[in-house]
PQR file of N, CA, C, O and H, with PARSE charges and radii, in Angstrom:
ATOM      1  N   MET A   1      -9.389  -7.532   7.244 -0.4000 1.5000
ATOM      2  CA  MET A   1      -9.697  -8.785   6.841 -0.0000 2.0000
ATOM      3  C   MET A   1      -9.858  -8.973   5.860  0.5500 1.7000
ATOM      4  O   MET A   1      -9.556 -10.067   5.381 -0.5500 1.4000
ATOM      5  N   ALA A   2     -10.530  -7.768   4.963 -0.4000 1.5000
ATOM      6  CA  ALA A   2     -10.578  -7.574   3.416 -0.0000 2.0000
ATOM      7  C   ALA A   2      -8.972  -8.065   2.782  0.5500 1.7000
ATOM      8  O   ALA A   2      -8.569  -8.876   1.948 -0.5500 1.4000
ATOM      9  H   ALA A   2     -10.776  -6.880   5.352  0.4000 1.0000
ATOM     10  N   GLY A   3      -8.439  -7.181   3.597 -0.4000 1.5000
ATOM     11  CA  GLY A   3      -6.705  -7.667   2.807 -0.0000 2.0000
ATOM     12  C   GLY A   3      -6.284  -8.869   2.531  0.5500 1.7000
ATOM     13  O   GLY A   3      -5.717  -9.435   1.596 -0.5500 1.4000
ATOM     14  H   GLY A   3      -8.766  -6.522   4.274  0.4000 1.0000
ATOM     15  N   VAL A   4      -6.919  -9.270   4.135 -0.4000 1.5000
ATOM     16  CA  VAL A   4      -6.188 -10.976   3.728 -0.0000 2.0000
ATOM     17  C   VAL A   4      -7.045 -11.690   2.894  0.5500 1.7000
ATOM     18  O   VAL A   4      -6.683 -12.695   2.281 -0.5500 1.4000
ATOM     19  H   VAL A   4      -7.379  -8.810   4.895  0.4000 1.0000
ATOM     20  N   ILE A   5      -8.145 -11.226   2.844 -0.4000 1.5000
ATOM     21  CA  ILE A   5      -9.490 -12.138   1.860 -0.0000 2.0000
ATOM     22  C   ILE A   5      -9.079 -11.888   0.421  0.5500 1.7000
ATOM     23  O   ILE A   5      -9.130 -12.638  -0.553 -0.5500 1.4000
ATOM     24  H   ILE A   5      -8.439 -10.411   3.342  0.4000 1.0000
ATOM     25  N   LEU A   6      -8.670 -10.675   0.538 -0.4000 1.5000
ATOM     26  CA  LEU A   6      -7.966 -10.177  -1.224 -0.0000 2.0000
ATOM     27  C   LEU A   6      -6.915 -11.134  -1.628  0.5500 1.7000
ATOM     28  O   LEU A   6      -7.099 -11.871  -2.597 -0.5500 1.4000
ATOM     29  H   LEU A   6      -8.628 -10.065   1.330  0.4000 1.0000
ATOM     30  N   LEU A   7      -5.635 -11.167  -0.820 -0.4000 1.5000
ATOM     31  CA  LEU A   7      -4.648 -11.523  -0.812 -0.0000 2.0000
ATOM     32  C   LEU A   7      -4.934 -13.114  -1.120  0.5500 1.7000
ATOM     33  O   LEU A   7      -4.412 -13.708  -2.063 -0.5500 1.4000
ATOM     34  H   LEU A   7      -5.486 -10.568  -0.033  0.4000 1.0000
ATOM     35  N   GLY A   8      -5.727 -13.634  -0.301 -0.4000 1.5000
ATOM     36  CA  GLY A   8      -5.991 -15.170  -0.735 -0.0000 2.0000
ATOM     37  C   GLY A   8      -6.421 -15.216  -2.194  0.5500 1.7000
ATOM     38  O   GLY A   8      -5.802 -15.926  -2.987 -0.5500 1.4000
ATOM     39  H   GLY A   8      -6.151 -13.151   0.465  0.4000 1.0000
ATOM     40  N   PHE A   9      -7.392 -14.529  -2.548 -0.4000 1.5000
ATOM     41  CA  PHE A   9      -7.919 -14.747  -3.782 -0.0000 2.0000
ATOM     42  C   PHE A   9      -6.999 -14.482  -4.909  0.5500 1.7000
ATOM     43  O   PHE A   9      -6.942 -15.025  -6.012 -0.5500 1.4000
ATOM     44  H   PHE A   9      -7.894 -13.952  -1.904  0.4000 1.0000
ATOM     45  N   THR A  10      -6.346 -13.603  -4.434 -0.4000 1.5000
ATOM     46  CA  THR A  10      -5.511 -12.840  -6.105 -0.0000 2.0000
ATOM     47  C   THR A  10      -3.638 -13.029  -5.665  0.5500 1.7000
ATOM     48  O   THR A  10      -2.787 -12.891  -6.544 -0.5500 1.4000
ATOM     49  H   THR A  10      -6.392 -13.162  -3.538  0.4000 1.0000
ATOM     50  N   GLY A  11      -3.355 -13.273  -4.557 -0.4000 1.5000
ATOM     51  CA  GLY A  11      -1.701 -13.041  -4.559 -0.0000 2.0000
ATOM     52  C   GLY A  11      -1.332 -14.331  -4.190  0.5500 1.7000
ATOM     53  O   GLY A  11      -0.259 -14.517  -4.764 -0.5500 1.4000
ATOM     54  H   GLY A  11      -4.046 -13.384  -3.843  0.4000 1.0000
ATOM     55  N   ALA A  12      -1.637 -15.378  -3.520 -0.4000 1.5000
ATOM     56  CA  ALA A  12      -1.239 -16.119  -2.893 -0.0000 2.0000
ATOM     57  C   ALA A  12      -0.791 -17.309  -3.820  0.5500 1.7000
ATOM     58  O   ALA A  12       0.031 -18.117  -3.387 -0.5500 1.4000
ATOM     59  H   ALA A  12      -2.509 -15.227  -3.054  0.4000 1.0000
ATOM     60  N   GLY A  13      -1.196 -17.407  -4.800 -0.4000 1.5000
ATOM     61  CA  GLY A  13      -1.562 -18.826  -5.734 -0.0000 2.0000
ATOM     62  C   GLY A  13      -0.500 -19.048  -6.008  0.5500 1.7000
ATOM     63  O   GLY A  13      -0.077 -20.164  -5.705 -0.5500 1.4000
ATOM     64  H   GLY A  13      -1.864 -16.751  -5.152  0.4000 1.0000
ATOM     65  N   GLY A  14       0.808 -17.660  -7.011 -0.4000 1.5000
ATOM     66  CA  GLY A  14       1.545 -18.353  -7.392 -0.0000 2.0000
ATOM     67  C   GLY A  14       2.774 -19.049  -7.045  0.5500 1.7000
ATOM     68  O   GLY A  14       2.002 -19.458  -6.178 -0.5500 1.4000
ATOM     69  H   GLY A  14       0.464 -16.754  -7.256  0.4000 1.0000
ATOM     70  N   GLU A  15       3.555 -19.431  -6.902 -0.4000 1.5000
ATOM     71  CA  GLU A  15       5.368 -19.768  -6.374 -0.0000 2.0000
ATOM     72  C   GLU A  15       5.901 -18.621  -6.405  0.5500 1.7000
ATOM     73  O   GLU A  15       6.732 -18.519  -5.502 -0.5500 1.4000
ATOM     74  H   GLU A  15       4.183 -19.099  -7.607  0.4000 1.0000
ATOM     75  N   ARG A  16       5.821 -17.841  -6.935 -0.4000 1.5000
ATOM     76  CA  ARG A  16       7.035 -16.114  -7.437 -0.0000 2.0000
ATOM     77  C   ARG A  16       6.353 -15.321  -6.714  0.5500 1.7000
ATOM     78  O   ARG A  16       6.777 -14.166  -6.658 -0.5500 1.4000
ATOM     79  H   ARG A  16       5.146 -17.924  -7.669  0.4000 1.0000
ATOM     80  N   THR A  17       4.837 -15.731  -5.775 -0.4000 1.5000
ATOM     81  CA  THR A  17       4.421 -14.591  -5.271 -0.0000 2.0000
ATOM     82  C   THR A  17       5.302 -14.082  -4.103  0.5500 1.7000
ATOM     83  O   THR A  17       6.250 -14.832  -3.867 -0.5500 1.4000
ATOM     84  H   THR A  17       4.493 -16.669  -5.821  0.4000 1.0000
ATOM     85  N   ASP A  18       5.213 -12.990  -3.321 -0.4000 1.5000
ATOM     86  CA  ASP A  18       6.211 -12.681  -2.211 -0.0000 2.0000
ATOM     87  C   ASP A  18       4.900 -12.161  -1.621  0.5500 1.7000
ATOM     88  O   ASP A  18       4.205 -11.205  -1.967 -0.5500 1.4000
ATOM     89  H   ASP A  18       4.443 -12.381  -3.513  0.4000 1.0000
ATOM     90  N   VAL A  19       4.709 -13.310  -0.349 -0.4000 1.5000
ATOM     91  CA  VAL A  19       3.392 -13.260   0.653 -0.0000 2.0000
ATOM     92  C   VAL A  19       3.820 -11.968   1.802  0.5500 1.7000
ATOM     93  O   VAL A  19       3.074 -11.106   2.265 -0.5500 1.4000
ATOM     94  H   VAL A  19       5.274 -14.086  -0.068  0.4000 1.0000
ATOM     95  N   LEU A  20       5.516 -12.224   2.097 -0.4000 1.5000
ATOM     96  CA  LEU A  20       5.880 -11.334   3.083 -0.0000 2.0000
ATOM     97  C   LEU A  20       5.660 -10.047   3.194  0.5500 1.7000
ATOM     98  O   LEU A  20       5.533  -9.363   4.210 -0.5500 1.4000
ATOM     99  H   LEU A  20       6.122 -12.924   1.721  0.4000 1.0000
ATOM    100  N   ALA A  21       5.606  -9.635   1.605 -0.4000 1.5000
ATOM    101  CA  ALA A  21       6.008  -8.323   0.775 -0.0000 2.0000
ATOM    102  C   ALA A  21       4.250  -7.402   0.824  0.5500 1.7000
ATOM    103  O   ALA A  21       4.033  -6.190   0.825 -0.5500 1.4000
ATOM    104  H   ALA A  21       5.709 -10.191   0.780  0.4000 1.0000
ATOM    105  N   HIS A  22       3.182  -8.663   0.861 -0.4000 1.5000
ATOM    106  CA  HIS A  22       2.269  -8.100   0.958 -0.0000 2.0000
ATOM    107  C   HIS A  22       1.481  -7.784   2.040  0.5500 1.7000
ATOM    108  O   HIS A  22       0.547  -6.989   2.141 -0.5500 1.4000
ATOM    109  H   HIS A  22       3.357  -9.647   0.860  0.4000 1.0000
ATOM    110  N   LEU A  23       2.215  -8.837   3.166 -0.4000 1.5000
ATOM    111  CA  LEU A  23       1.581  -9.017   4.095 -0.0000 2.0000
ATOM    112  C   LEU A  23       2.274  -7.454   5.253  0.5500 1.7000
ATOM    113  O   LEU A  23       1.656  -6.948   6.190 -0.5500 1.4000
ATOM    114  H   LEU A  23       2.974  -9.482   3.083  0.4000 1.0000
ATOM    115  N   THR A  24       3.728  -7.030   4.723 -0.4000 1.5000
ATOM    116  CA  THR A  24       4.071  -6.121   5.281 -0.0000 2.0000
ATOM    117  C   THR A  24       3.480  -4.706   5.024  0.5500 1.7000
ATOM    118  O   THR A  24       3.155  -3.846   5.843 -0.5500 1.4000
ATOM    119  H   THR A  24       4.230  -7.441   3.962  0.4000 1.0000
ATOM    120  N   GLY A  25       3.412  -4.693   3.282 -0.4000 1.5000
ATOM    121  CA  GLY A  25       2.624  -3.968   2.689 -0.0000 2.0000
ATOM    122  C   GLY A  25       1.001  -3.393   3.363  0.5500 1.7000
ATOM    123  O   GLY A  25       0.743  -2.211   3.591 -0.5500 1.4000
ATOM    124  H   GLY A  25       3.676  -5.391   2.616  0.4000 1.0000
ATOM    125  N   PHE A  26       0.345  -4.206   3.520 -0.4000 1.5000
ATOM    126  CA  PHE A  26      -0.866  -4.349   4.268 -0.0000 2.0000
ATOM    127  C   PHE A  26      -0.835  -3.232   5.839  0.5500 1.7000
ATOM    128  O   PHE A  26      -1.443  -2.198   6.116 -0.5500 1.4000
ATOM    129  H   PHE A  26       0.555  -5.166   3.335  0.4000 1.0000
ATOM    130  N   ALA A  27       0.069  -3.975   6.506 -0.4000 1.5000
ATOM    131  CA  ALA A  27       0.758  -3.535   7.833 -0.0000 2.0000
ATOM    132  C   ALA A  27       0.891  -2.261   7.553  0.5500 1.7000
ATOM    133  O   ALA A  27       0.161  -1.509   8.199 -0.5500 1.4000
ATOM    134  H   ALA A  27       0.563  -4.815   6.280  0.4000 1.0000
ATOM    135  N   MET A  28       1.648  -1.759   6.734 -0.4000 1.5000
ATOM    136  CA  MET A  28       2.042  -0.308   6.911 -0.0000 2.0000
ATOM    137  C   MET A  28       0.867   0.766   6.508  0.5500 1.7000
ATOM    138  O   MET A  28       0.544   1.893   6.885 -0.5500 1.4000
ATOM    139  H   MET A  28       2.241  -2.371   6.210  0.4000 1.0000
ATOM    140  N   GLY A  29       0.300  -0.392   5.332 -0.4000 1.5000
ATOM    141  CA  GLY A  29      -0.579   0.574   4.828 -0.0000 2.0000
ATOM    142  C   GLY A  29      -1.902   0.829   6.155  0.5500 1.7000
ATOM    143  O   GLY A  29      -2.500   1.903   6.107 -0.5500 1.4000
ATOM    144  H   GLY A  29       0.562  -1.307   5.026  0.4000 1.0000
ATOM    145  N   ALA A  30      -2.200   0.046   7.021 -0.4000 1.5000
ATOM    146  CA  ALA A  30      -2.837   0.544   8.079 -0.0000 2.0000
ATOM    147  C   ALA A  30      -2.454   1.194   9.166  0.5500 1.7000
ATOM    148  O   ALA A  30      -3.265   1.795   9.870 -0.5500 1.4000
ATOM    149  H   ALA A  30      -1.713  -0.827   7.061  0.4000 1.0000
ATOM    150  N   LEU A  31      -0.825   1.131   9.489 -0.4000 1.5000
ATOM    151  CA  LEU A  31      -0.287   2.306  10.180 -0.0000 2.0000
ATOM    152  C   LEU A  31      -0.429   3.435  10.029  0.5500 1.7000
ATOM    153  O   LEU A  31      -0.672   4.263  10.907 -0.5500 1.4000
ATOM    154  H   LEU A  31      -0.166   0.643   8.916  0.4000 1.0000
ATOM    155  N   ALA A  32      -0.238   3.695   8.393 -0.4000 1.5000
ATOM    156  CA  ALA A  32      -0.632   4.664   8.122 -0.0000 2.0000
ATOM    157  C   ALA A  32      -2.338   5.270   8.079  0.5500 1.7000
ATOM    158  O   ALA A  32      -2.741   6.432   8.033 -0.5500 1.4000
ATOM    159  H   ALA A  32      -0.041   3.023   7.679  0.4000 1.0000
ATOM    160  N   GLY A  33      -2.847   4.400   8.104 -0.4000 1.5000
ATOM    161  CA  GLY A  33      -4.290   4.913   7.728 -0.0000 2.0000
ATOM    162  C   GLY A  33      -4.587   5.441   9.488  0.5500 1.7000
ATOM    163  O   GLY A  33      -5.195   6.493   9.684 -0.5500 1.4000
ATOM    164  H   GLY A  33      -2.519   3.456   8.142  0.4000 1.0000
ATOM    165  N   LEU A  34      -4.024   4.477  10.823 -0.4000 1.5000
ATOM    166  CA  LEU A  34      -4.271   4.817  11.886 -0.0000 2.0000
ATOM    167  C   LEU A  34      -3.912   6.200  12.082  0.5500 1.7000
ATOM    168  O   LEU A  34      -4.674   7.068  12.508 -0.5500 1.4000
ATOM    169  H   LEU A  34      -3.530   3.622  10.664  0.4000 1.0000
ATOM    170  N   ALA A  35      -2.341   6.403  11.644 -0.4000 1.5000
ATOM    171  CA  ALA A  35      -1.976   7.928  11.958 -0.0000 2.0000
ATOM    172  C   ALA A  35      -2.901   8.663  11.636  0.5500 1.7000
ATOM    173  O   ALA A  35      -3.552   9.372  12.403 -0.5500 1.4000
ATOM    174  H   ALA A  35      -1.722   5.698  11.298  0.4000 1.0000
ATOM    175  N   HIS A  36      -3.068   8.528  10.183 -0.4000 1.5000
ATOM    176  CA  HIS A  36      -3.500   9.257  10.084 -0.0000 2.0000
ATOM    177  C   HIS A  36      -5.343  10.075  10.178  0.5500 1.7000
ATOM    178  O   HIS A  36      -5.849  11.106   9.736 -0.5500 1.4000
ATOM    179  H   HIS A  36      -2.539   7.952   9.560  0.4000 1.0000
ATOM    180  N   ALA A  37      -5.770   9.028  10.917 -0.4000 1.5000
ATOM    181  CA  ALA A  37      -6.809   8.971  11.498 -0.0000 2.0000
ATOM    182  C   ALA A  37      -6.332   9.613  13.068  0.5500 1.7000
ATOM    183  O   ALA A  37      -6.873  10.705  12.898 -0.5500 1.4000
ATOM    184  H   ALA A  37      -5.359   8.190  11.276  0.4000 1.0000
ATOM    185  N   THR A  38      -6.066   9.663  13.672 -0.4000 1.5000
ATOM    186  CA  THR A  38      -5.533  10.323  15.030 -0.0000 2.0000
ATOM    187  C   THR A  38      -4.404  11.209  15.394  0.5500 1.7000
ATOM    188  O   THR A  38      -4.136  11.480  16.564 -0.5500 1.4000
ATOM    189  H   THR A  38      -5.627   8.775  13.811  0.4000 1.0000
ATOM    190  N   LEU A  39      -3.661  11.712  14.242 -0.4000 1.5000
ATOM    191  CA  LEU A  39      -2.623  12.655  14.134 -0.0000 2.0000
ATOM    192  C   LEU A  39      -3.430  13.965  13.309  0.5500 1.7000
ATOM    193  O   LEU A  39      -4.326  13.832  12.474 -0.5500 1.4000
ATOM    194  H   LEU A  39      -3.878  11.492  13.291  0.4000 1.0000
ATOM    195  N   ARG A  40      -2.776  15.379  13.852 -0.4000 1.5000
ATOM    196  CA  ARG A  40      -3.144  16.227  13.497 -0.0000 2.0000
ATOM    197  C   ARG A  40      -2.889  16.500  12.217  0.5500 1.7000
ATOM    198  O   ARG A  40      -1.992  17.343  12.238 -0.5500 1.4000
ATOM    199  H   ARG A  40      -2.049  15.487  14.530  0.4000 1.0000
ATOM    200  N   ILE A  41      -3.172  16.261  11.135 -0.4000 1.5000
ATOM    201  CA  ILE A  41      -2.643  16.004   9.824 -0.0000 2.0000
ATOM    202  C   ILE A  41      -3.597  17.011   8.894  0.5500 1.7000
ATOM    203  O   ILE A  41      -4.790  16.728   9.008 -0.5500 1.4000
ATOM    204  H   ILE A  41      -3.901  15.576  11.118  0.4000 1.0000
ATOM    205  N   PRO A  42      -3.391  17.833   8.234 -0.5600 1.5000
ATOM    206  CA  PRO A  42      -4.034  18.575   7.458  0.2800 2.0000
ATOM    207  C   PRO A  42      -5.045  18.085   6.637  0.5500 1.7000
ATOM    208  O   PRO A  42      -4.622  17.243   5.845 -0.5500 1.4000
ATOM    209  N   ARG A  43      -6.414  18.358   6.540 -0.4000 1.5000
ATOM    210  CA  ARG A  43      -7.511  18.042   5.663 -0.0000 2.0000
ATOM    211  C   ARG A  43      -7.690  18.879   4.779  0.5500 1.7000
ATOM    212  O   ARG A  43      -6.958  19.868   4.727 -0.5500 1.4000
ATOM    213  H   ARG A  43      -6.758  19.042   7.184  0.4000 1.0000
ATOM    214  N   GLY A  44      -8.898  18.642   3.703 -0.4000 1.5000
ATOM    215  CA  GLY A  44      -9.052  19.423   2.977 -0.0000 2.0000
ATOM    216  C   GLY A  44      -9.143  18.511   1.622  0.5500 1.7000
ATOM    217  O   GLY A  44      -8.861  17.313   1.608 -0.5500 1.4000
ATOM    218  H   GLY A  44      -9.492  17.839   3.745  0.4000 1.0000
ATOM    219  N   ARG A  45      -9.581  19.263   0.480 -0.4000 1.5000
ATOM    220  CA  ARG A  45      -9.165  19.406  -1.101 -0.0000 2.0000
ATOM    221  C   ARG A  45      -8.128  19.140  -1.547  0.5500 1.7000
ATOM    222  O   ARG A  45      -7.974  18.204  -2.332 -0.5500 1.4000
ATOM    223  H   ARG A  45      -9.810  20.236   0.491  0.4000 1.0000
ATOM    224  N   VAL A  46      -6.782  20.237  -0.973 -0.4000 1.5000
ATOM    225  CA  VAL A  46      -5.355  20.185  -1.337 -0.0000 2.0000
ATOM    226  C   VAL A  46      -4.765  19.245  -0.776  0.5500 1.7000
ATOM    227  O   VAL A  46      -3.945  18.563  -1.391 -0.5500 1.4000
ATOM    228  H   VAL A  46      -6.907  20.997  -0.336  0.4000 1.0000
ATOM    229  N   ALA A  47      -5.085  19.022   0.557 -0.4000 1.5000
ATOM    230  CA  ALA A  47      -4.114  17.657   1.358 -0.0000 2.0000
ATOM    231  C   ALA A  47      -4.972  16.404   0.781  0.5500 1.7000
ATOM    232  O   ALA A  47      -4.315  15.436   1.162 -0.5500 1.4000
ATOM    233  H   ALA A  47      -5.751  19.576   1.057  0.4000 1.0000
ATOM    234  N   GLN A  48      -6.069  15.922   0.078 -0.4000 1.5000
ATOM    235  CA  GLN A  48      -6.354  15.081  -0.486 -0.0000 2.0000
ATOM    236  C   GLN A  48      -5.567  14.863  -2.103  0.5500 1.7000
ATOM    237  O   GLN A  48      -5.116  13.868  -2.669 -0.5500 1.4000
ATOM    238  H   GLN A  48      -6.603  16.709  -0.232  0.4000 1.0000
ATOM    239  N   ALA A  49      -5.639  15.920  -2.381 -0.4000 1.5000
ATOM    240  CA  ALA A  49      -5.170  15.514  -3.657 -0.0000 2.0000
ATOM    241  C   ALA A  49      -3.671  15.295  -3.676  0.5500 1.7000
ATOM    242  O   ALA A  49      -3.146  14.682  -4.606 -0.5500 1.4000
ATOM    243  H   ALA A  49      -6.005  16.729  -1.921  0.4000 1.0000
ATOM    244  N   ARG A  50      -2.868  15.863  -2.506 -0.4000 1.5000
ATOM    245  CA  ARG A  50      -1.604  15.879  -2.453 -0.0000 2.0000
ATOM    246  C   ARG A  50      -1.321  14.562  -1.958  0.5500 1.7000
ATOM    247  O   ARG A  50      -0.179  14.117  -2.066 -0.5500 1.4000
ATOM    248  H   ARG A  50      -3.294  16.361  -1.751  0.4000 1.0000
ATOM    249  N   SER A  51      -2.195  13.922  -1.451 -0.4000 1.5000
ATOM    250  CA  SER A  51      -2.027  12.520  -0.647 -0.0000 2.0000
ATOM    251  C   SER A  51      -2.045  11.470  -1.771  0.5500 1.7000
ATOM    252  O   SER A  51      -1.247  10.550  -1.949 -0.5500 1.4000
ATOM    253  H   SER A  51      -3.123  14.284  -1.363  0.4000 1.0000
ATOM    254  N   GLY A  52      -3.038  11.778  -2.429 -0.4000 1.5000
ATOM    255  CA  GLY A  52      -3.350  10.805  -3.851 -0.0000 2.0000
ATOM    256  C   GLY A  52      -2.237  10.929  -4.379  0.5500 1.7000
ATOM    257  O   GLY A  52      -1.612   9.877  -4.516 -0.5500 1.4000
ATOM    258  H   GLY A  52      -3.686  12.525  -2.284  0.4000 1.0000
ATOM    259  N   VAL A  53      -1.645  12.080  -4.814 -0.4000 1.5000
ATOM    260  CA  VAL A  53      -0.021  12.059  -5.971 -0.0000 2.0000
ATOM    261  C   VAL A  53       1.018  11.251  -5.181  0.5500 1.7000
ATOM    262  O   VAL A  53       1.818  10.481  -5.712 -0.5500 1.4000
ATOM    263  H   VAL A  53      -2.153  12.935  -4.702  0.4000 1.0000
ATOM    264  N   VAL A  54       0.934  11.491  -3.893 -0.4000 1.5000
ATOM    265  CA  VAL A  54       2.102  10.785  -2.956 -0.0000 2.0000
ATOM    266  C   VAL A  54       1.832   9.352  -3.357  0.5500 1.7000
ATOM    267  O   VAL A  54       2.773   8.671  -3.762 -0.5500 1.4000
ATOM    268  H   VAL A  54       0.283  12.116  -3.462  0.4000 1.0000
ATOM    269  N   ALA A  55       0.803   8.925  -3.287 -0.4000 1.5000
ATOM    270  CA  ALA A  55       0.434   7.221  -2.816 -0.0000 2.0000
ATOM    271  C   ALA A  55       0.833   6.752  -4.590  0.5500 1.7000
ATOM    272  O   ALA A  55       1.443   5.689  -4.712 -0.5500 1.4000
ATOM    273  H   ALA A  55       0.038   9.478  -2.958  0.4000 1.0000
ATOM    274  N   LEU A  56       0.617   7.243  -5.404 -0.4000 1.5000
ATOM    275  CA  LEU A  56       0.398   6.845  -6.906 -0.0000 2.0000
ATOM    276  C   LEU A  56       2.151   7.183  -7.382  0.5500 1.7000
ATOM    277  O   LEU A  56       2.672   6.560  -8.307 -0.5500 1.4000
ATOM    278  H   LEU A  56       0.122   8.106  -5.305  0.4000 1.0000
ATOM    279  N   VAL A  57       2.690   7.950  -6.809 -0.4000 1.5000
ATOM    280  CA  VAL A  57       4.027   8.083  -7.172 -0.0000 2.0000
ATOM    281  C   VAL A  57       5.104   6.827  -5.983  0.5500 1.7000
ATOM    282  O   VAL A  57       6.263   6.473  -6.198 -0.5500 1.4000
ATOM    283  H   VAL A  57       2.267   8.456  -6.057  0.4000 1.0000
ATOM    284  N   VAL A  58       4.358   6.481  -4.983 -0.4000 1.5000
ATOM    285  CA  VAL A  58       4.765   5.244  -4.170 -0.0000 2.0000
ATOM    286  C   VAL A  58       4.607   4.305  -4.745  0.5500 1.7000
ATOM    287  O   VAL A  58       5.541   3.502  -4.744 -0.5500 1.4000
ATOM    288  H   VAL A  58       3.416   6.768  -4.808  0.4000 1.0000
ATOM    289  N   LEU A  59       3.280   3.944  -5.549 -0.4000 1.5000
ATOM    290  CA  LEU A  59       2.975   2.467  -6.235 -0.0000 2.0000
ATOM    291  C   LEU A  59       3.987   2.499  -7.043  0.5500 1.7000
ATOM    292  O   LEU A  59       4.613   1.439  -7.022 -0.5500 1.4000
ATOM    293  H   LEU A  59       2.522   4.596  -5.550  0.4000 1.0000
ATOM    294  N   ALA A  60       4.516   3.494  -7.937 -0.4000 1.5000
ATOM    295  CA  ALA A  60       4.745   3.309  -9.077 -0.0000 2.0000
ATOM    296  C   ALA A  60       6.481   2.903  -9.013  0.5500 1.7000
ATOM    297  O   ALA A  60       7.058   1.945  -9.526 -0.5500 1.4000
ATOM    298  H   ALA A  60       4.008   4.355  -7.954  0.4000 1.0000
ATOM    299  N   LEU A  61       6.966   3.901  -8.273 -0.4000 1.5000
ATOM    300  CA  LEU A  61       8.076   3.562  -7.648 -0.0000 2.0000
ATOM    301  C   LEU A  61       8.528   1.850  -7.281  0.5500 1.7000
ATOM    302  O   LEU A  61       9.473   1.133  -7.610 -0.5500 1.4000
ATOM    303  H   LEU A  61       6.497   4.679  -7.855  0.4000 1.0000
ATOM    304  N   ALA A  62       7.175   1.652  -6.340 -0.4000 1.5000
ATOM    305  CA  ALA A  62       7.545   0.494  -5.954 -0.0000 2.0000
ATOM    306  C   ALA A  62       7.501  -0.661  -7.123  0.5500 1.7000
ATOM    307  O   ALA A  62       8.157  -1.701  -7.049 -0.5500 1.4000
ATOM    308  H   ALA A  62       6.407   2.235  -6.073  0.4000 1.0000
ATOM    309  N   TRP A  63       6.801  -0.389  -7.998 -0.4000 1.5000
ATOM    310  CA  TRP A  63       6.232  -1.156  -8.897 -0.0000 2.0000
ATOM    311  C   TRP A  63       7.954  -1.446 -10.133  0.5500 1.7000
ATOM    312  O   TRP A  63       8.611  -2.440 -10.442 -0.5500 1.4000
ATOM    313  H   TRP A  63       6.268   0.456  -8.058  0.4000 1.0000
ATOM    314  N   ALA A  64       7.996  -0.660 -10.311 -0.4000 1.5000
ATOM    315  CA  ALA A  64       9.440  -0.182 -11.168 -0.0000 2.0000
ATOM    316  C   ALA A  64      10.362  -0.935 -10.901  0.5500 1.7000
ATOM    317  O   ALA A  64      11.030  -1.507 -11.763 -0.5500 1.4000
ATOM    318  H   ALA A  64       7.462   0.148 -10.060  0.4000 1.0000
ATOM    319  N   ARG A  65      10.614  -1.101  -9.070 -0.4000 1.5000
ATOM    320  CA  ARG A  65      11.622  -1.199  -8.129 -0.0000 2.0000
ATOM    321  C   ARG A  65      11.333  -3.232  -8.702  0.5500 1.7000
ATOM    322  O   ARG A  65      12.134  -3.931  -9.323 -0.5500 1.4000
ATOM    323  H   ARG A  65      10.071  -0.637  -8.370  0.4000 1.0000
ATOM    324  N   ALA A  66      10.300  -3.522  -8.316 -0.4000 1.5000
ATOM    325  CA  ALA A  66      10.135  -4.884  -8.371 -0.0000 2.0000
ATOM    326  C   ALA A  66      10.169  -5.344  -9.907  0.5500 1.7000
ATOM    327  O   ALA A  66       9.983  -6.559  -9.975 -0.5500 1.4000
ATOM    328  H   ALA A  66       9.649  -2.954  -7.812  0.4000 1.0000
ATOM    329  N   LEU A  67      10.347  -4.754 -11.139 -0.4000 1.5000
ATOM    330  CA  LEU A  67      10.273  -5.182 -12.233 -0.0000 2.0000
ATOM    331  C   LEU A  67      11.272  -4.984 -11.990  0.5500 1.7000
ATOM    332  O   LEU A  67      11.427  -5.532 -10.899 -0.5500 1.4000
ATOM    333  H   LEU A  67      10.498  -3.767 -11.083  0.4000 1.0000
ATOM    334  N   SER A  68      12.392  -4.419 -12.341 -0.4000 1.5000
ATOM    335  CA  SER A  68      13.268  -4.040 -12.635 -0.0000 2.0000
ATOM    336  C   SER A  68      14.528  -5.252 -11.613  0.5500 1.7000
ATOM    337  O   SER A  68      15.723  -5.369 -11.885 -0.5500 1.4000
ATOM    338  H   SER A  68      12.266  -3.974 -13.228  0.4000 1.0000
ATOM    339  N   ALA A  69      13.779  -6.005 -10.449 -0.4000 1.5000
ATOM    340  CA  ALA A  69      14.600  -6.760  -9.420 -0.0000 2.0000
ATOM    341  C   ALA A  69      14.173  -8.612 -10.266  0.5500 1.7000
ATOM    342  O   ALA A  69      14.306  -9.713  -9.732 -0.5500 1.4000
ATOM    343  H   ALA A  69      12.809  -5.910 -10.228  0.4000 1.0000
ATOM    344  N   VAL A  70      13.673  -8.291 -11.662 -0.4000 1.5000
ATOM    345  CA  VAL A  70      13.098  -9.529 -11.684 -0.0000 2.0000
ATOM    346  C   VAL A  70      14.080 -10.246 -13.076  0.5500 1.7000
ATOM    347  O   VAL A  70      13.874 -11.403 -13.445 -0.5500 1.4000
ATOM    348  H   VAL A  70      13.566  -7.396 -12.096  0.4000 1.0000
TER
END
């Protein structure tokens, strides 16, 4: 619910906003969170740091691809 509210406040205002991309990104994040919570994925400081680095790299690649398509 918070993601939908945040999209409404910040992301759905412009004519060039890709709402479907925001919604599918939110859905994939929710699925990844659910998988992480239910599966036997390693936990601890090293796993947390590794996950953070992977998240930042994926975010940087997504922004690079989005900006190159403009």
